[in-house]
C-alpha positions in Angstrom: 0.0 0.0 0.0 1.3 3.4 -0.9 2.1 5.8 2.0 -0.1 8.4 0.4 -3.0 6.1 1.1 -1.7 5.2 4.6 -1.6 8.9 5.6 -5.0 9.8 4.3 -7.4 10.9 7.0 -5.0 10.4 9.9 -6.1 12.3 13.0 -3.0 13.3 15.1 -3.5 13.8 18.8 -2.6 12.0 22.0 -2.0 8.3 21.4 -4.2 5.8 23.2 -2.6 3.7 25.9 -2.6 0.7 23.5 -0.4 2.7 21.1 2.0 4.0 23.7 5.4 2.6 23.0 8.9 2.3 24.5 10.9 4.4 22.1 14.7 4.8 21.9 16.2 7.9 20.2 19.6 8.3 18.8 21.4 10.5 16.3 24.8 11.6 14.9 24.6 15.3 15.9 25.0 14.7 19.6 22.7 14.3 22.6 22.3 18.1 22.9 20.8 18.5 19.4 17.7 20.7 19.3 16.1 18.5 16.7 16.6 15.4 18.9 15.3 17.0 22.0 12.2 18.5 20.3 11.3 15.0 18.9 11.9 13.6 22.4 9.5 16.3 23.9 6.8 15.8 21.3 6.8 12.0 21.7 6.7 12.2 25.5 3.7 14.6 25.1 2.0 11.9 23.0 2.3 9.5 25.9 5.3 7.4 24.8 8.0 6.2 27.2 11.0 7.7 25.5 14.8 7.4 26.2 17.8 9.0 24.4 21.2 7.4 24.1 23.2 9.5 21.6 26.8 10.6 21.0 28.5 12.8 23.6 29.8 14.9 20.8 28.9 15.3 17.1 29.6 12.1 15.2 28.4 13.0 11.7 29.5 11.0 8.6 30.4 7.9 10.6 28.0 5.6 8.6 27.7 2.2 10.3 31.1 2.4 11.9 30.9 1.0 15.4 33.6 2.6 17.3 33.7 2.5 21.1 35.4 4.8 23.6 39.0 3.8 24.5 38.9 5.8 27.7 36.6 5.2 30.7 36.2 8.9 31.1 35.6 11.9 28.8 38.9 13.6 27.9 37.0 16.8 26.9 33.6 18.2 27.8 30.5 16.7 26.2 28.5 18.7 23.7 27.8 22.3 24.7 29.6 21.6 28.0 26.5 19.7 29.3 28.8 17.2 31.0 32.4 18.1 32.1 35.7 16.5 31.1 36.5 13.6 33.4 33.0 12.4 33.7 32.3 8.7 32.7 32.3 8.1 29.0 28.7 6.9 29.4 26.1 8.6 31.6 22.9 10.6 32.0 22.2 14.2 31.4 22.3 16.0 34.7 18.8 17.4 34.2 17.0 14.3 32.8 17.7 10.7 33.7 16.0 9.4 30.5 18.6 11.2 28.4 22.0 9.5 28.1 25.2 10.2 26.2 28.0 7.8 25.1 31.4 8.8 23.8 31.2 6.6 20.6 29.8 6.6 17.1 26.0 6.5 16.5 26.0 2.7 15.7 28.0 2.1 18.9 25.4 4.2 20.8 22.7 1.9 19.5 24.5 -1.1 20.9 25.4 0.6 24.2 21.7 1.5 24.6 20.5 -2.0 23.9 23.1 -3.9 25.9 23.9 -1.5 28.8 21.7 1.5 29.4 18.2 0.1 28.9 18.7 -3.2 30.6 20.2 -1.5 33.7 18.4 1.8 34.0 15.2 1.8 32.0 11.9 0.1 32.8 12.2 -1.9 29.6 15.0 -3.8 28.0 14.1 -3.9 24.4 12.5 -0.8 22.7 9.5 -1.2 20.4 11.0 1.4 18.1 14.3 3.2 17.5 14.3 6.6 15.9 17.5 8.1 14.6 17.5 11.9 14.1 16.1 14.2 13.0 19.5 14.9 11.5 20.8 18.4 10.6 20.8 18.1 6.8 19.3 15.5 4.5 20.6 12.0 3.8 19.4 11.4 0.2 20.2 8.5 -2.1 22.1 5.2 -1.6 25.6 6.7 -1.6 24.9 9.3 1.1 23.0 6.7 3.0 26.1 4.6 3.4 28.0 7.6 4.9 25.4 8.9 7.3 25.7 8.3 11.0 22.0 8.8 11.2 21.5 5.8 8.9 24.2 3.8 10.7 22.4 4.2 14.0 19.1 3.1 12.4 20.2 0.0 10.4 22.2 -1.1 13.4 18.9 -1.4 15.2 17.2 -3.0 12.3 20.0 -5.6 12.2 19.3 -6.3 15.9 15.6 -6.9 15.1 14.5 -3.5 16.4 12.0 -1.6 14.1 13.7 1.6 13.2 13.2 4.9 11.3 16.0 7.2 10.2 14.9 10.9 10.0 16.8 13.8 8.4 15.8 17.4 8.1 17.1 20.4 6.2 17.5 22.9 9.1 20.7 24.2 10.6 22.3 23.2 13.9 20.7 24.5 17.1 21.3 23.6 20.7 18.3 22.4 22.6 18.6 25.2 25.1 18.4 27.9 22.4 14.9 26.8 21.4 12.6 29.3 23.2 9.3 28.6 21.4 7.7 26.4 18.8 8.2 28.9 15.9 11.5 27.5 14.7 12.8 25.0 12.1 13.8 22.4 14.7 10.3 22.2 16.2 8.7 22.2 12.7 11.0 19.4 11.7 10.3 17.4 14.8 6.5 17.8 14.3 6.7 16.5 10.7 8.8 13.6 12.0 6.2 12.9 14.7 3.5 12.9 12.1 5.3 10.1 10.2 6.1 8.1 13.3 2.6 8.2 14.8 1.1 7.1 11.5 3.5 4.1 11.3 2.7 3.2 14.9 -1.1 3.5 14.5 -1.1 1.5 11.2 0.9 -1.5 12.6 -1.2 -4.7 12.7 -2.4 -5.5 16.2 0.1 -7.5 18.1 2.8 -7.2 15.4 6.0 -5.2 15.5 5.9 -1.6 14.3 7.8 -2.7 11.1 8.5 -6.2 9.7 11.7 -7.9 10.6 14.6 -6.6 8.5 12.7 -3.5 7.3 13.2 0.1 8.1 12.3 3.6 6.9 14.3 6.6 5.9 12.6 9.9 6.0 13.9 13.2 4.6 12.3 16.5 5.3 12.7 19.6 3.1 13.4 23.2 4.1 10.5 24.4 6.3 9.2 27.9 6.9 6.4 29.6 8.8 4.4 29.4 5.6 5.1 25.7 5.0 5.3 23.6 8.2 3.4 20.6 6.9 4.5 19.7 3.4 3.1 16.8 1.4 4.5 13.3 2.2 5.5 11.1 -0.7 6.5 7.5 -0.8 9.8 7.3 -2.6 12.8 5.1 -3.6 16.4 5.9 -2.8 17.5 5.9 -6.4 16.5 8.5 -8.9 18.4 11.8 -9.2 20.7 10.6 -6.4 24.1 12.1 -6.0 27.5 10.5 -5.7 30.8 12.3 -5.0 33.8 13.1 -7.1 37.2 14.2 -5.8 38.1 17.8 -6.7 41.8 18.8 -6.4 42.7 22.4 -5.3 46.1 23.0 -6.9 46.7 26.1 -4.7 46.2 24.3 -1.4 47.4 20.9 -2.7 44.4 19.1 -1.2 41.2 17.4 -2.3 37.6 18.2 -1.5 34.4 16.7 -2.7 31.6 17.7 -5.0 28.5 16.0 -6.4 29.3 14.4 -9.7 27.4 15.8 -12.7 25.6 14.5 -14.6 24.0 12.0 -12.3 25.9 8.7 -12.1 24.1 5.7 -13.6 25.4 3.2 -11.1 23.9 4.8 -8.0 20.6 5.4 -9.8 20.2 1.9 -11.3 16.8 0.5 -10.2 17.4 -3.1 -9.1 14.9 -3.6 -6.3 11.5 -2.4 -5.4 9.0 -0.3 -7.4 10.8 1.5 -10.2 7.8 3.7 -10.8 8.3 5.5 -7.5 10.0 8.9 -7.6 13.5 9.3 -6.3 13.7 10.8 -2.8 16.3 13.4 -3.9 14.0 14.8 -6.5 11.0 14.8 -4.1 12.9 16.7 -1.3 14.5 19.1 -3.6 11.0 20.1 -4.7 9.8 20.8 -1.2 8.1 17.5 -0.2 8.8 14.9 2.5 10.2 11.6 1.2 9.6 8.2 2.9 11.7 5.3 1.5 11.7 1.7 2.7 15.1 0.1 3.3 16.0 -3.5 4.1 19.0 -5.2 5.7 19.1 -8.0 3.1 21.8 -6.9 0.7 21.5 -10.0 -1.5 20.8 -9.4 -5.1 17.2 -10.0 -6.1 16.3 -13.0 -8.2 16.6 -11.8 -11.8 18.2 -12.6 -15.2 21.2 -10.5 -14.2 21.6 -12.4 -11.0 21.2 -15.8 -12.7 23.8 -14.9 -15.3 26.4 -13.9 -12.7 25.6 -17.0 -10.7 26.3 -19.2 -13.8 29.7 -17.4 -14.2 30.6 -18.4 -10.6 29.5 -22.0 -11.0 32.9 -23.3 -12.4 34.5 -22.1 -9.1 31.9 -23.8 -6.9 31.6 -27.2 -8.7 33.1 -30.1 -6.8 36.2 -31.7 -8.2 
């Protein structure tokens, strides 16, 4: 069923007790992120039991890298000086015992949450849902997806059999304590994210997980403004107008930087899986709409003529002597 159909006629308000979930939040922007804290606040207001376990400092661009702290204590202050240097490498926010930091990558934070924080300190051991983000900046297309710490935190949970949604916005960085009212991009982004999350929760079959085993969602939210806080939501696919990088050499500085390859690379935009009639998420978000794409953890090639032809070429290697 298309998401456009699923979202039709959804009434958003306080969730009923039967839909109140145990939710874990993570991100790659740090546990003091305004986006993260606003989503936390909105979900708690909706009646969910929400915990945060996120990086002590910004960990953008780490992808699925699972890197754990080598020191038992912080060698520098945590993000925005919320926790001082010398504090344990894992601990709770001094003002909220449901908000935790860990001095590791986003994927490592997912594992520390599942294997240490929640079993020891929460009133549940396994969350019903993990939400990663909302990120500062979009994570569009398969190439950027592999680089994003937001994605890494999400698919680490999916791999551990936890339903997960990665969420990315287009707003700039803001510390949670700089948010003074609800008229700002961080709150608008969190509200759009909440709209998607609540729909997925309410539409789940009774007694079933929020998402099927091995499946997750990646949501990308366009630039929002006071005149456009609730854009159209579109079901998309990752490929289609997706970018991939090229190395650009600066002869004056003698170093490389990156740029998006133009024209679009065919390899990253080849439609191999799923519904090829769906629009690409990059195109959708660049045109001011919210994209929702479905991802899976099964990287095996689909059964097709191409797959069969490659398998035949491997057969001489696999035949018994």
